[in-house]
mmCIF entry with sequence, helices, sheets and N, C-alpha, C, O atoms, coordinates in Angstrom:
data_MODEL
# 
_entry.id   MODEL 
# 
_entity.id                         1 
_entity.type                       polymer 
_entity.pdbx_number_of_molecules   1 
# 
_entity_poly.entity_id                      1 
_entity_poly.type                           'polypeptide(L)' 
_entity_poly.nstd_linkage                   no 
_entity_poly.nstd_monomer                   no 
_entity_poly.pdbx_seq_one_letter_code       
;(UNK)(UNK)(UNK)(UNK)(UNK)(UNK)(UNK)(UNK)(UNK)(UNK)(UNK)(UNK)(UNK)(UNK)(UNK)(UNK)
(UNK)(UNK)(UNK)(UNK)(UNK)(UNK)(UNK)(UNK)(UNK)(UNK)(UNK)(UNK)(UNK)(UNK)(UNK)(UNK)
(UNK)(UNK)(UNK)(UNK)(UNK)(UNK)(UNK)(UNK)(UNK)(UNK)(UNK)(UNK)(UNK)(UNK)(UNK)(UNK)
(UNK)(UNK)
;
_entity_poly.pdbx_seq_one_letter_code_can   XXXXXXXXXXXXXXXXXXXXXXXXXXXXXXXXXXXXXXXXXXXXXXXXXX 
_entity_poly.pdbx_strand_id                 A 
# 
loop_
_entity_poly_seq.entity_id 
_entity_poly_seq.num 
_entity_poly_seq.mon_id 
_entity_poly_seq.hetero 
1 1  UNK n 
1 2  UNK n 
1 3  UNK n 
1 4  UNK n 
1 5  UNK n 
1 6  UNK n 
1 7  UNK n 
1 8  UNK n 
1 9  UNK n 
1 10 UNK n 
1 11 UNK n 
1 12 UNK n 
1 13 UNK n 
1 14 UNK n 
1 15 UNK n 
1 16 UNK n 
1 17 UNK n 
1 18 UNK n 
1 19 UNK n 
1 20 UNK n 
1 21 UNK n 
1 22 UNK n 
1 23 UNK n 
1 24 UNK n 
1 25 UNK n 
1 26 UNK n 
1 27 UNK n 
1 28 UNK n 
1 29 UNK n 
1 30 UNK n 
1 31 UNK n 
1 32 UNK n 
1 33 UNK n 
1 34 UNK n 
1 35 UNK n 
1 36 UNK n 
1 37 UNK n 
1 38 UNK n 
1 39 UNK n 
1 40 UNK n 
1 41 UNK n 
1 42 UNK n 
1 43 UNK n 
1 44 UNK n 
1 45 UNK n 
1 46 UNK n 
1 47 UNK n 
1 48 UNK n 
1 49 UNK n 
1 50 UNK n 
# 
_struct_asym.id          A 
_struct_asym.entity_id   1 
# 
_struct_sheet.id               AA1 
_struct_sheet.type             ? 
_struct_sheet.number_strands   4 
_struct_sheet.details          ? 
# 
loop_
_struct_sheet_order.sheet_id 
_struct_sheet_order.range_id_1 
_struct_sheet_order.range_id_2 
_struct_sheet_order.offset 
_struct_sheet_order.sense 
AA1 1 2 ? anti-parallel 
AA1 2 3 ? anti-parallel 
AA1 3 4 ? anti-parallel 
# 
loop_
_struct_sheet_range.sheet_id 
_struct_sheet_range.id 
_struct_sheet_range.beg_label_comp_id 
_struct_sheet_range.beg_label_asym_id 
_struct_sheet_range.beg_label_seq_id 
_struct_sheet_range.pdbx_beg_PDB_ins_code 
_struct_sheet_range.end_label_comp_id 
_struct_sheet_range.end_label_asym_id 
_struct_sheet_range.end_label_seq_id 
_struct_sheet_range.pdbx_end_PDB_ins_code 
_struct_sheet_range.beg_auth_comp_id 
_struct_sheet_range.beg_auth_asym_id 
_struct_sheet_range.beg_auth_seq_id 
_struct_sheet_range.end_auth_comp_id 
_struct_sheet_range.end_auth_asym_id 
_struct_sheet_range.end_auth_seq_id 
AA1 1 UNK A 16 ? UNK A 21 ? UNK A 16 UNK A 21 
AA1 2 UNK A 5  ? UNK A 10 ? UNK A 5  UNK A 10 
AA1 3 UNK A 42 ? UNK A 49 ? UNK A 42 UNK A 49 
AA1 4 UNK A 32 ? UNK A 37 ? UNK A 32 UNK A 37 
# 
loop_
_atom_site.group_PDB 
_atom_site.id 
_atom_site.type_symbol 
_atom_site.label_atom_id 
_atom_site.label_alt_id 
_atom_site.label_comp_id 
_atom_site.label_asym_id 
_atom_site.label_entity_id 
_atom_site.label_seq_id 
_atom_site.pdbx_PDB_ins_code 
_atom_site.Cartn_x 
_atom_site.Cartn_y 
_atom_site.Cartn_z 
_atom_site.occupancy 
_atom_site.B_iso_or_equiv 
_atom_site.pdbx_formal_charge 
_atom_site.auth_seq_id 
_atom_site.auth_comp_id 
_atom_site.auth_asym_id 
_atom_site.auth_atom_id 
_atom_site.pdbx_PDB_model_num 
ATOM 1   N N  . UNK A 1 1  ? -119.722 -79.833 21.102 1.00 0.00 ? 1  UNK A N  1 
ATOM 2   C CA . UNK A 1 1  ? -121.039 -80.013 21.691 1.00 0.00 ? 1  UNK A CA 1 
ATOM 3   C C  . UNK A 1 1  ? -121.927 -78.845 21.275 1.00 0.00 ? 1  UNK A C  1 
ATOM 4   O O  . UNK A 1 1  ? -121.530 -77.685 21.377 1.00 0.00 ? 1  UNK A O  1 
ATOM 5   N N  . UNK A 1 2  ? -123.127 -79.161 20.807 1.00 0.00 ? 2  UNK A N  1 
ATOM 6   C CA . UNK A 1 2  ? -124.048 -78.139 20.325 1.00 0.00 ? 2  UNK A CA 1 
ATOM 7   C C  . UNK A 1 2  ? -125.107 -77.887 21.389 1.00 0.00 ? 2  UNK A C  1 
ATOM 8   O O  . UNK A 1 2  ? -125.758 -78.815 21.869 1.00 0.00 ? 2  UNK A O  1 
ATOM 9   N N  . UNK A 1 3  ? -125.269 -76.620 21.751 1.00 0.00 ? 3  UNK A N  1 
ATOM 10  C CA . UNK A 1 3  ? -126.303 -76.235 22.711 1.00 0.00 ? 3  UNK A CA 1 
ATOM 11  C C  . UNK A 1 3  ? -127.471 -75.638 21.948 1.00 0.00 ? 3  UNK A C  1 
ATOM 12  O O  . UNK A 1 3  ? -127.293 -74.744 21.121 1.00 0.00 ? 3  UNK A O  1 
ATOM 13  N N  . UNK A 1 4  ? -128.670 -76.138 22.230 1.00 0.00 ? 4  UNK A N  1 
ATOM 14  C CA . UNK A 1 4  ? -129.859 -75.581 21.608 1.00 0.00 ? 4  UNK A CA 1 
ATOM 15  C C  . UNK A 1 4  ? -130.533 -74.663 22.602 1.00 0.00 ? 4  UNK A C  1 
ATOM 16  O O  . UNK A 1 4  ? -130.858 -75.071 23.717 1.00 0.00 ? 4  UNK A O  1 
ATOM 17  N N  . UNK A 1 5  ? -130.738 -73.441 22.205 1.00 0.00 ? 5  UNK A N  1 
ATOM 18  C CA . UNK A 1 5  ? -131.407 -72.477 23.065 1.00 0.00 ? 5  UNK A CA 1 
ATOM 19  C C  . UNK A 1 5  ? -132.904 -72.518 22.808 1.00 0.00 ? 5  UNK A C  1 
ATOM 20  O O  . UNK A 1 5  ? -133.355 -72.851 21.712 1.00 0.00 ? 5  UNK A O  1 
ATOM 21  N N  . UNK A 1 6  ? -133.658 -72.176 23.831 1.00 0.00 ? 6  UNK A N  1 
ATOM 22  C CA . UNK A 1 6  ? -135.101 -72.061 23.715 1.00 0.00 ? 6  UNK A CA 1 
ATOM 23  C C  . UNK A 1 6  ? -135.479 -70.671 24.204 1.00 0.00 ? 6  UNK A C  1 
ATOM 24  O O  . UNK A 1 6  ? -134.784 -70.082 25.032 1.00 0.00 ? 6  UNK A O  1 
ATOM 25  N N  . UNK A 1 7  ? -136.575 -70.159 23.689 1.00 0.00 ? 7  UNK A N  1 
ATOM 26  C CA . UNK A 1 7  ? -137.026 -68.828 24.081 1.00 0.00 ? 7  UNK A CA 1 
ATOM 27  C C  . UNK A 1 7  ? -138.213 -68.961 25.023 1.00 0.00 ? 7  UNK A C  1 
ATOM 28  O O  . UNK A 1 7  ? -138.954 -69.942 24.975 1.00 0.00 ? 7  UNK A O  1 
ATOM 29  N N  . UNK A 1 8  ? -138.382 -67.958 25.880 1.00 0.00 ? 8  UNK A N  1 
ATOM 30  C CA . UNK A 1 8  ? -139.558 -67.870 26.737 1.00 0.00 ? 8  UNK A CA 1 
ATOM 31  C C  . UNK A 1 8  ? -140.434 -66.758 26.185 1.00 0.00 ? 8  UNK A C  1 
ATOM 32  O O  . UNK A 1 8  ? -140.009 -65.605 26.119 1.00 0.00 ? 8  UNK A O  1 
ATOM 33  N N  . UNK A 1 9  ? -141.653 -67.097 25.788 1.00 0.00 ? 9  UNK A N  1 
ATOM 34  C CA . UNK A 1 9  ? -142.560 -66.130 25.183 1.00 0.00 ? 9  UNK A CA 1 
ATOM 35  C C  . UNK A 1 9  ? -143.682 -65.777 26.152 1.00 0.00 ? 9  UNK A C  1 
ATOM 36  O O  . UNK A 1 9  ? -144.210 -66.638 26.856 1.00 0.00 ? 9  UNK A O  1 
ATOM 37  N N  . UNK A 1 10 ? -144.028 -64.517 26.174 1.00 0.00 ? 10 UNK A N  1 
ATOM 38  C CA . UNK A 1 10 ? -145.120 -64.018 27.010 1.00 0.00 ? 10 UNK A CA 1 
ATOM 39  C C  . UNK A 1 10 ? -146.440 -64.576 26.484 1.00 0.00 ? 10 UNK A C  1 
ATOM 40  O O  . UNK A 1 10 ? -146.681 -64.563 25.276 1.00 0.00 ? 10 UNK A O  1 
ATOM 41  N N  . UNK A 1 11 ? -147.294 -65.064 27.378 1.00 0.00 ? 11 UNK A N  1 
ATOM 42  C CA . UNK A 1 11 ? -148.575 -65.620 26.951 1.00 0.00 ? 11 UNK A CA 1 
ATOM 43  C C  . UNK A 1 11 ? -149.605 -64.537 26.669 1.00 0.00 ? 11 UNK A C  1 
ATOM 44  O O  . UNK A 1 11 ? -150.628 -64.811 26.042 1.00 0.00 ? 11 UNK A O  1 
ATOM 45  N N  . UNK A 1 12 ? -149.353 -63.306 27.121 1.00 0.00 ? 12 UNK A N  1 
ATOM 46  C CA . UNK A 1 12 ? -150.308 -62.218 26.905 1.00 0.00 ? 12 UNK A CA 1 
ATOM 47  C C  . UNK A 1 12 ? -150.076 -61.558 25.546 1.00 0.00 ? 12 UNK A C  1 
ATOM 48  O O  . UNK A 1 12 ? -150.995 -61.471 24.732 1.00 0.00 ? 12 UNK A O  1 
ATOM 49  N N  . UNK A 1 13 ? -148.840 -61.089 25.298 1.00 0.00 ? 13 UNK A N  1 
ATOM 50  C CA . UNK A 1 13 ? -148.571 -60.356 24.057 1.00 0.00 ? 13 UNK A CA 1 
ATOM 51  C C  . UNK A 1 13 ? -147.808 -61.183 23.031 1.00 0.00 ? 13 UNK A C  1 
ATOM 52  O O  . UNK A 1 13 ? -147.754 -60.802 21.862 1.00 0.00 ? 13 UNK A O  1 
ATOM 53  N N  . UNK A 1 14 ? -147.213 -62.313 23.438 1.00 0.00 ? 14 UNK A N  1 
ATOM 54  C CA . UNK A 1 14 ? -146.533 -63.185 22.504 1.00 0.00 ? 14 UNK A CA 1 
ATOM 55  C C  . UNK A 1 14 ? -145.083 -62.834 22.213 1.00 0.00 ? 14 UNK A C  1 
ATOM 56  O O  . UNK A 1 14 ? -144.446 -63.514 21.408 1.00 0.00 ? 14 UNK A O  1 
ATOM 57  N N  . UNK A 1 15 ? -144.535 -61.791 22.845 1.00 0.00 ? 15 UNK A N  1 
ATOM 58  C CA . UNK A 1 15 ? -143.151 -61.411 22.579 1.00 0.00 ? 15 UNK A CA 1 
ATOM 59  C C  . UNK A 1 15 ? -142.196 -62.367 23.273 1.00 0.00 ? 15 UNK A C  1 
ATOM 60  O O  . UNK A 1 15 ? -142.465 -62.835 24.379 1.00 0.00 ? 15 UNK A O  1 
ATOM 61  N N  . UNK A 1 16 ? -141.079 -62.652 22.615 1.00 0.00 ? 16 UNK A N  1 
ATOM 62  C CA . UNK A 1 16 ? -140.066 -63.557 23.169 1.00 0.00 ? 16 UNK A CA 1 
ATOM 63  C C  . UNK A 1 16 ? -139.030 -62.723 23.895 1.00 0.00 ? 16 UNK A C  1 
ATOM 64  O O  . UNK A 1 16 ? -138.173 -62.097 23.272 1.00 0.00 ? 16 UNK A O  1 
ATOM 65  N N  . UNK A 1 17 ? -139.114 -62.719 25.225 1.00 0.00 ? 17 UNK A N  1 
ATOM 66  C CA . UNK A 1 17 ? -138.311 -61.816 26.039 1.00 0.00 ? 17 UNK A CA 1 
ATOM 67  C C  . UNK A 1 17 ? -137.054 -62.447 26.607 1.00 0.00 ? 17 UNK A C  1 
ATOM 68  O O  . UNK A 1 17 ? -136.082 -61.735 26.863 1.00 0.00 ? 17 UNK A O  1 
ATOM 69  N N  . UNK A 1 18 ? -137.036 -63.754 26.814 1.00 0.00 ? 18 UNK A N  1 
ATOM 70  C CA . UNK A 1 18 ? -135.921 -64.417 27.480 1.00 0.00 ? 18 UNK A CA 1 
ATOM 71  C C  . UNK A 1 18 ? -135.468 -65.621 26.678 1.00 0.00 ? 18 UNK A C  1 
ATOM 72  O O  . UNK A 1 18 ? -136.269 -66.242 25.979 1.00 0.00 ? 18 UNK A O  1 
ATOM 73  N N  . UNK A 1 19 ? -134.174 -65.958 26.775 1.00 0.00 ? 19 UNK A N  1 
ATOM 74  C CA . UNK A 1 19 ? -133.662 -67.187 26.182 1.00 0.00 ? 19 UNK A CA 1 
ATOM 75  C C  . UNK A 1 19 ? -133.059 -68.039 27.287 1.00 0.00 ? 19 UNK A C  1 
ATOM 76  O O  . UNK A 1 19 ? -132.467 -67.525 28.236 1.00 0.00 ? 19 UNK A O  1 
ATOM 77  N N  . UNK A 1 20 ? -133.221 -69.356 27.145 1.00 0.00 ? 20 UNK A N  1 
ATOM 78  C CA . UNK A 1 20 ? -132.689 -70.299 28.121 1.00 0.00 ? 20 UNK A CA 1 
ATOM 79  C C  . UNK A 1 20 ? -131.974 -71.416 27.390 1.00 0.00 ? 20 UNK A C  1 
ATOM 80  O O  . UNK A 1 20 ? -132.204 -71.635 26.201 1.00 0.00 ? 20 UNK A O  1 
ATOM 81  N N  . UNK A 1 21 ? -131.109 -72.120 28.096 1.00 0.00 ? 21 UNK A N  1 
ATOM 82  C CA . UNK A 1 21 ? -130.477 -73.329 27.585 1.00 0.00 ? 21 UNK A CA 1 
ATOM 83  C C  . UNK A 1 21 ? -131.023 -74.494 28.391 1.00 0.00 ? 21 UNK A C  1 
ATOM 84  O O  . UNK A 1 21 ? -130.661 -74.658 29.556 1.00 0.00 ? 21 UNK A O  1 
ATOM 85  N N  . UNK A 1 22 ? -131.890 -75.311 27.794 1.00 0.00 ? 22 UNK A N  1 
ATOM 86  C CA . UNK A 1 22 ? -132.465 -76.440 28.534 1.00 0.00 ? 22 UNK A CA 1 
ATOM 87  C C  . UNK A 1 22 ? -131.392 -77.420 28.972 1.00 0.00 ? 22 UNK A C  1 
ATOM 88  O O  . UNK A 1 22 ? -130.503 -77.759 28.191 1.00 0.00 ? 22 UNK A O  1 
ATOM 89  N N  . UNK A 1 23 ? -131.466 -77.877 30.216 1.00 0.00 ? 23 UNK A N  1 
ATOM 90  C CA . UNK A 1 23 ? -130.458 -78.786 30.750 1.00 0.00 ? 23 UNK A CA 1 
ATOM 91  C C  . UNK A 1 23 ? -130.917 -80.236 30.735 1.00 0.00 ? 23 UNK A C  1 
ATOM 92  O O  . UNK A 1 23 ? -130.095 -81.146 30.620 1.00 0.00 ? 23 UNK A O  1 
ATOM 93  N N  . UNK A 1 24 ? -132.211 -80.458 30.849 1.00 0.00 ? 24 UNK A N  1 
ATOM 94  C CA . UNK A 1 24 ? -132.735 -81.830 30.879 1.00 0.00 ? 24 UNK A CA 1 
ATOM 95  C C  . UNK A 1 24 ? -133.179 -82.225 29.475 1.00 0.00 ? 24 UNK A C  1 
ATOM 96  O O  . UNK A 1 24 ? -134.031 -81.564 28.883 1.00 0.00 ? 24 UNK A O  1 
ATOM 97  N N  . UNK A 1 25 ? -132.612 -83.287 28.947 1.00 0.00 ? 25 UNK A N  1 
ATOM 98  C CA . UNK A 1 25 ? -132.975 -83.728 27.602 1.00 0.00 ? 25 UNK A CA 1 
ATOM 99  C C  . UNK A 1 25 ? -134.211 -84.611 27.596 1.00 0.00 ? 25 UNK A C  1 
ATOM 100 O O  . UNK A 1 25 ? -134.880 -84.728 26.569 1.00 0.00 ? 25 UNK A O  1 
ATOM 101 N N  . UNK A 1 26 ? -134.528 -85.238 28.731 1.00 0.00 ? 26 UNK A N  1 
ATOM 102 C CA . UNK A 1 26 ? -135.654 -86.153 28.784 1.00 0.00 ? 26 UNK A CA 1 
ATOM 103 C C  . UNK A 1 26 ? -136.951 -85.460 29.212 1.00 0.00 ? 26 UNK A C  1 
ATOM 104 O O  . UNK A 1 26 ? -137.957 -86.127 29.452 1.00 0.00 ? 26 UNK A O  1 
ATOM 105 N N  . UNK A 1 27 ? -136.934 -84.157 29.307 1.00 0.00 ? 27 UNK A N  1 
ATOM 106 C CA . UNK A 1 27 ? -138.119 -83.402 29.739 1.00 0.00 ? 27 UNK A CA 1 
ATOM 107 C C  . UNK A 1 27 ? -139.162 -83.384 28.616 1.00 0.00 ? 27 UNK A C  1 
ATOM 108 O O  . UNK A 1 27 ? -138.819 -83.135 27.461 1.00 0.00 ? 27 UNK A O  1 
ATOM 109 N N  . UNK A 1 28 ? -140.410 -83.641 28.940 1.00 0.00 ? 28 UNK A N  1 
ATOM 110 C CA . UNK A 1 28 ? -141.459 -83.679 27.924 1.00 0.00 ? 28 UNK A CA 1 
ATOM 111 C C  . UNK A 1 28 ? -142.358 -82.447 27.980 1.00 0.00 ? 28 UNK A C  1 
ATOM 112 O O  . UNK A 1 28 ? -142.922 -82.055 26.958 1.00 0.00 ? 28 UNK A O  1 
ATOM 113 N N  . UNK A 1 29 ? -142.503 -81.832 29.146 1.00 0.00 ? 29 UNK A N  1 
ATOM 114 C CA . UNK A 1 29 ? -143.347 -80.652 29.261 1.00 0.00 ? 29 UNK A CA 1 
ATOM 115 C C  . UNK A 1 29 ? -142.524 -79.393 29.049 1.00 0.00 ? 29 UNK A C  1 
ATOM 116 O O  . UNK A 1 29 ? -141.330 -79.361 29.346 1.00 0.00 ? 29 UNK A O  1 
ATOM 117 N N  . UNK A 1 30 ? -143.169 -78.365 28.538 1.00 0.00 ? 30 UNK A N  1 
ATOM 118 C CA . UNK A 1 30 ? -142.486 -77.100 28.320 1.00 0.00 ? 30 UNK A CA 1 
ATOM 119 C C  . UNK A 1 30 ? -142.486 -76.279 29.607 1.00 0.00 ? 30 UNK A C  1 
ATOM 120 O O  . UNK A 1 30 ? -143.433 -76.320 30.393 1.00 0.00 ? 30 UNK A O  1 
ATOM 121 N N  . UNK A 1 31 ? -141.422 -75.548 29.794 1.00 0.00 ? 31 UNK A N  1 
ATOM 122 C CA . UNK A 1 31 ? -141.234 -74.751 31.001 1.00 0.00 ? 31 UNK A CA 1 
ATOM 123 C C  . UNK A 1 31 ? -142.221 -73.588 31.025 1.00 0.00 ? 31 UNK A C  1 
ATOM 124 O O  . UNK A 1 31 ? -142.439 -72.938 30.003 1.00 0.00 ? 31 UNK A O  1 
ATOM 125 N N  . UNK A 1 32 ? -142.821 -73.322 32.194 1.00 0.00 ? 32 UNK A N  1 
ATOM 126 C CA . UNK A 1 32 ? -143.728 -72.196 32.392 1.00 0.00 ? 32 UNK A CA 1 
ATOM 127 C C  . UNK A 1 32 ? -143.304 -71.457 33.654 1.00 0.00 ? 32 UNK A C  1 
ATOM 128 O O  . UNK A 1 32 ? -143.251 -72.050 34.732 1.00 0.00 ? 32 UNK A O  1 
ATOM 129 N N  . UNK A 1 33 ? -143.002 -70.163 33.529 1.00 0.00 ? 33 UNK A N  1 
ATOM 130 C CA . UNK A 1 33 ? -142.582 -69.350 34.673 1.00 0.00 ? 33 UNK A CA 1 
ATOM 131 C C  . UNK A 1 33 ? -143.194 -67.965 34.574 1.00 0.00 ? 33 UNK A C  1 
ATOM 132 O O  . UNK A 1 33 ? -143.472 -67.467 33.483 1.00 0.00 ? 33 UNK A O  1 
ATOM 133 N N  . UNK A 1 34 ? -143.399 -67.348 35.740 1.00 0.00 ? 34 UNK A N  1 
ATOM 134 C CA . UNK A 1 34 ? -143.850 -65.962 35.759 1.00 0.00 ? 34 UNK A CA 1 
ATOM 135 C C  . UNK A 1 34 ? -142.622 -65.065 35.715 1.00 0.00 ? 34 UNK A C  1 
ATOM 136 O O  . UNK A 1 34 ? -141.775 -65.114 36.606 1.00 0.00 ? 34 UNK A O  1 
ATOM 137 N N  . UNK A 1 35 ? -142.532 -64.235 34.659 1.00 0.00 ? 35 UNK A N  1 
ATOM 138 C CA . UNK A 1 35 ? -141.406 -63.328 34.480 1.00 0.00 ? 35 UNK A CA 1 
ATOM 139 C C  . UNK A 1 35 ? -141.966 -61.964 34.114 1.00 0.00 ? 35 UNK A C  1 
ATOM 140 O O  . UNK A 1 35 ? -143.141 -61.832 33.773 1.00 0.00 ? 35 UNK A O  1 
ATOM 141 N N  . UNK A 1 36 ? -141.105 -60.949 34.188 1.00 0.00 ? 36 UNK A N  1 
ATOM 142 C CA . UNK A 1 36 ? -141.516 -59.594 33.854 1.00 0.00 ? 36 UNK A CA 1 
ATOM 143 C C  . UNK A 1 36 ? -141.470 -59.399 32.345 1.00 0.00 ? 36 UNK A C  1 
ATOM 144 O O  . UNK A 1 36 ? -140.446 -59.675 31.720 1.00 0.00 ? 36 UNK A O  1 
ATOM 145 N N  . UNK A 1 37 ? -142.551 -58.932 31.758 1.00 0.00 ? 37 UNK A N  1 
ATOM 146 C CA . UNK A 1 37 ? -142.613 -58.609 30.331 1.00 0.00 ? 37 UNK A CA 1 
ATOM 147 C C  . UNK A 1 37 ? -142.501 -57.102 30.190 1.00 0.00 ? 37 UNK A C  1 
ATOM 148 O O  . UNK A 1 37 ? -143.336 -56.367 30.717 1.00 0.00 ? 37 UNK A O  1 
ATOM 149 N N  . UNK A 1 38 ? -141.487 -56.636 29.491 1.00 0.00 ? 38 UNK A N  1 
ATOM 150 C CA . UNK A 1 38 ? -141.287 -55.188 29.361 1.00 0.00 ? 38 UNK A CA 1 
ATOM 151 C C  . UNK A 1 38 ? -142.299 -54.548 28.417 1.00 0.00 ? 38 UNK A C  1 
ATOM 152 O O  . UNK A 1 38 ? -142.507 -53.336 28.467 1.00 0.00 ? 38 UNK A O  1 
ATOM 153 N N  . UNK A 1 39 ? -142.931 -55.345 27.557 1.00 0.00 ? 39 UNK A N  1 
ATOM 154 C CA . UNK A 1 39 ? -143.936 -54.792 26.650 1.00 0.00 ? 39 UNK A CA 1 
ATOM 155 C C  . UNK A 1 39 ? -145.293 -54.665 27.332 1.00 0.00 ? 39 UNK A C  1 
ATOM 156 O O  . UNK A 1 39 ? -146.034 -53.717 27.071 1.00 0.00 ? 39 UNK A O  1 
ATOM 157 N N  . UNK A 1 40 ? -145.621 -55.616 28.205 1.00 0.00 ? 40 UNK A N  1 
ATOM 158 C CA . UNK A 1 40 ? -146.863 -55.533 28.987 1.00 0.00 ? 40 UNK A CA 1 
ATOM 159 C C  . UNK A 1 40 ? -146.663 -54.690 30.241 1.00 0.00 ? 40 UNK A C  1 
ATOM 160 O O  . UNK A 1 40 ? -147.634 -54.210 30.826 1.00 0.00 ? 40 UNK A O  1 
ATOM 161 N N  . UNK A 1 41 ? -145.414 -54.508 30.657 1.00 0.00 ? 41 UNK A N  1 
ATOM 162 C CA . UNK A 1 41 ? -145.035 -53.749 31.855 1.00 0.00 ? 41 UNK A CA 1 
ATOM 163 C C  . UNK A 1 41 ? -145.601 -54.370 33.129 1.00 0.00 ? 41 UNK A C  1 
ATOM 164 O O  . UNK A 1 41 ? -145.973 -53.657 34.061 1.00 0.00 ? 41 UNK A O  1 
ATOM 165 N N  . UNK A 1 42 ? -145.665 -55.723 33.165 1.00 0.00 ? 42 UNK A N  1 
ATOM 166 C CA . UNK A 1 42 ? -146.099 -56.421 34.370 1.00 0.00 ? 42 UNK A CA 1 
ATOM 167 C C  . UNK A 1 42 ? -145.591 -57.852 34.328 1.00 0.00 ? 42 UNK A C  1 
ATOM 168 O O  . UNK A 1 42 ? -145.084 -58.306 33.303 1.00 0.00 ? 42 UNK A O  1 
ATOM 169 N N  . UNK A 1 43 ? -145.726 -58.563 35.443 1.00 0.00 ? 43 UNK A N  1 
ATOM 170 C CA . UNK A 1 43 ? -145.326 -59.960 35.512 1.00 0.00 ? 43 UNK A CA 1 
ATOM 171 C C  . UNK A 1 43 ? -146.414 -60.829 34.883 1.00 0.00 ? 43 UNK A C  1 
ATOM 172 O O  . UNK A 1 43 ? -147.577 -60.769 35.283 1.00 0.00 ? 43 UNK A O  1 
ATOM 173 N N  . UNK A 1 44 ? -146.029 -61.627 33.905 1.00 0.00 ? 44 UNK A N  1 
ATOM 174 C CA . UNK A 1 44 ? -146.970 -62.493 33.203 1.00 0.00 ? 44 UNK A CA 1 
ATOM 175 C C  . UNK A 1 44 ? -146.370 -63.888 33.087 1.00 0.00 ? 44 UNK A C  1 
ATOM 176 O O  . UNK A 1 44 ? -145.182 -64.088 33.339 1.00 0.00 ? 44 UNK A O  1 
ATOM 177 N N  . UNK A 1 45 ? -147.199 -64.842 32.705 1.00 0.00 ? 45 UNK A N  1 
ATOM 178 C CA . UNK A 1 45 ? -146.740 -66.211 32.506 1.00 0.00 ? 45 UNK A CA 1 
ATOM 179 C C  . UNK A 1 45 ? -145.996 -66.294 31.182 1.00 0.00 ? 45 UNK A C  1 
ATOM 180 O O  . UNK A 1 45 ? -146.492 -65.839 30.151 1.00 0.00 ? 45 UNK A O  1 
ATOM 181 N N  . UNK A 1 46 ? -144.796 -66.882 31.216 1.00 0.00 ? 46 UNK A N  1 
ATOM 182 C CA . UNK A 1 46 ? -143.997 -67.080 30.008 1.00 0.00 ? 46 UNK A CA 1 
ATOM 183 C C  . UNK A 1 46 ? -143.850 -68.582 29.785 1.00 0.00 ? 46 UNK A C  1 
ATOM 184 O O  . UNK A 1 46 ? -143.566 -69.329 30.721 1.00 0.00 ? 46 UNK A O  1 
ATOM 185 N N  . UNK A 1 47 ? -144.044 -69.022 28.534 1.00 0.00 ? 47 UNK A N  1 
ATOM 186 C CA . UNK A 1 47 ? -143.913 -70.434 28.187 1.00 0.00 ? 47 UNK A CA 1 
ATOM 187 C C  . UNK A 1 47 ? -142.750 -70.633 27.242 1.00 0.00 ? 47 UNK A C  1 
ATOM 188 O O  . UNK A 1 47 ? -142.413 -69.761 26.442 1.00 0.00 ? 47 UNK A O  1 
ATOM 189 N N  . UNK A 1 48 ? -142.141 -71.810 27.356 1.00 0.00 ? 48 UNK A N  1 
ATOM 190 C CA . UNK A 1 48 ? -140.983 -72.142 26.518 1.00 0.00 ? 48 UNK A CA 1 
ATOM 191 C C  . UNK A 1 48 ? -141.423 -72.389 25.075 1.00 0.00 ? 48 UNK A C  1 
ATOM 192 O O  . UNK A 1 48 ? -142.412 -73.077 24.820 1.00 0.00 ? 48 UNK A O  1 
ATOM 193 N N  . UNK A 1 49 ? -140.665 -71.812 24.135 1.00 0.00 ? 49 UNK A N  1 
ATOM 194 C CA . UNK A 1 49 ? -140.871 -72.049 22.716 1.00 0.00 ? 49 UNK A CA 1 
ATOM 195 C C  . UNK A 1 49 ? -139.590 -72.587 22.123 1.00 0.00 ? 49 UNK A C  1 
ATOM 196 O O  . UNK A 1 49 ? -138.567 -72.642 22.807 1.00 0.00 ? 49 UNK A O  1 
ATOM 197 N N  . UNK A 1 50 ? -139.624 -72.978 20.886 1.00 0.00 ? 50 UNK A N  1 
ATOM 198 C CA . UNK A 1 50 ? -138.406 -73.488 20.225 1.00 0.00 ? 50 UNK A CA 1 
ATOM 199 C C  . UNK A 1 50 ? -137.563 -72.359 19.698 1.00 0.00 ? 50 UNK A C  1 
ATOM 200 O O  . UNK A 1 50 ? -136.506 -72.598 19.115 1.00 0.00 ? 50 UNK A O  1 
# 
């Protein structure tokens, strides 16, 4: 079984800080969460990338 990982990128600086393994295959929207960005040094919105 092959797992495809996705990255979470900061919307402010664009750095990819987190990786996730998507569990839902039928999901059409990309995940958006507020996480801590170590480059911005604050909590920012992170969006899922490929």
